[in-house]
Every structure is written in C-alpha cells, then in structure tokens.
C-alpha positions as CSV (number, residue, x, y, z in Angstrom):
1,M,-1.4,-11.5,-12.4
2,A,1.2,-11.2,-9.3
3,L,0.8,-10.5,-5.4
4,R,2.8,-8.4,-3.6
5,K,2.7,-7.9,0.2
6,Y,3.3,-4.2,1.5
7,F,3.3,-2.4,4.8
8,C,2.9,0.7,4.3
9,T,3.0,3.6,6.8
10,F,0.8,7.0,6.0
11,P,1.9,10.3,7.8
12,Q,-0.8,11.9,10.1
13,D,-1.9,14.2,6.7
14,L,-2.9,11.2,4.3
15,I,-5.2,9.5,6.8
16,K,-8.2,10.1,5.7
17,E,-7.5,10.0,2.1
18,P,-9.0,6.6,0.6
19,I,-5.1,6.1,-1.0
20,I,-5.7,1.9,-1.3
21,S,-9.1,1.7,-1.4
22,H,-9.7,3.8,-4.5
23,T,-6.4,5.4,-6.0
24,L,-4.7,2.8,-6.7
25,N,-7.5,0.8,-8.1
26,A,-8.8,3.6,-9.8
27,E,-5.4,4.9,-10.8
28,F,-3.1,2.1,-11.0
29,G,-5.8,-0.9,-11.9
30,V,-4.2,-3.1,-9.1
31,I,-6.5,-4.8,-6.1
32,P,-5.2,-3.8,-2.7
33,N,-6.8,-6.0,-0.4
34,I,-6.1,-4.8,3.7
35,R,-4.7,-7.5,5.7
36,A,-4.1,-5.7,9.5
37,A,-4.5,-1.8,10.0
38,S,-3.3,0.0,13.4
39,I,-4.8,3.5,12.9
40,T,-4.5,6.7,15.1
41,E,-5.1,9.6,14.4
42,Q,-1.7,10.5,14.3
43,M,-0.5,7.9,11.5
44,A,-1.6,5.4,10.0
45,M,0.0,1.9,9.6
46,V,-1.2,-1.3,7.0
47,A,-0.5,-4.3,5.9
48,V,-1.8,-5.0,2.5
49,E,-2.1,-7.1,-0.4
50,I,-1.9,-5.8,-3.7
51,E,-2.8,-7.9,-6.9
52,G,-2.5,-7.3,-10.5
53,K,0.0,-6.5,-13.2
54,V,3.5,-6.1,-12.4
55,A,4.4,-3.1,-13.4
56,D,1.0,-1.4,-12.0
57,I,2.1,-2.6,-8.7
58,E,5.4,-1.2,-9.3
59,S,3.4,2.0,-10.7
60,A,1.1,1.8,-7.5
61,V,3.8,1.4,-4.9
62,V,6.2,4.4,-6.9
63,Y,2.6,6.9,-6.3
64,L,2.7,5.9,-2.6
65,R,6.2,6.9,-1.9
66,E,5.9,9.7,-3.9
67,R,2.5,11.1,-1.7
68,G,4.7,10.7,1.2
69,V,4.4,7.2,2.6
70,T,6.5,5.0,3.4
71,V,6.5,1.7,1.8
72,E,8.9,-2.0,2.5
73,E,8.3,-5.5,0.9
74,I,7.2,-8.7,2.7
75,K,8.8,-11.2,2.3
76,E,7.3,-15.5,2.3
77,D,8.1,-15.3,5.4
78,G,6.5,-12.0,6.4
79,S,10.3,-10.2,6.9
80,P,10.8,-7.1,5.0
81,L,12.6,-6.9,2.2
C-alpha cells in the first residue's frame, strides 16, 4: 500500500459533492484521509492523504482532475512537487 498527500482546490460547483469521502473509496478502492480543509461558498481547499495501490491512487487523481479539481502532490517536506 502506498500513501500520497495532495492539496486539492475544488471549484464552486463541486463544493457540496462528497467526492473525496464517498467517490474515491467507492469507485477506486482508495482510503482518503482529510487532514485539513478551508471551505467557503465559493471554493474549497483540502489537504488529503490517499492510501491504496499506486495505480488506484493515480486513477483517483485523474478522476479528480477530470471533474475540475486542481490537484497538487505534496512532498514529504510539505511543499508541492
């Protein structure tokens, strides 16, 4: 099992959808763990760890990006890749 960390920015039209908590686990079999979040009516910014098989994590990230989420991987030192 791999663990990757991401910083995700959600556009306004996706804020109320449970994409991280439900879709990533149900569709891709990965385990998301929200570590921090800032959510307003206009935007949501979420730091999330995703655990699972590398290929499944990568598929989940592709899905998020296809939905319009900006996804940046976070290095171990906390900075974006």
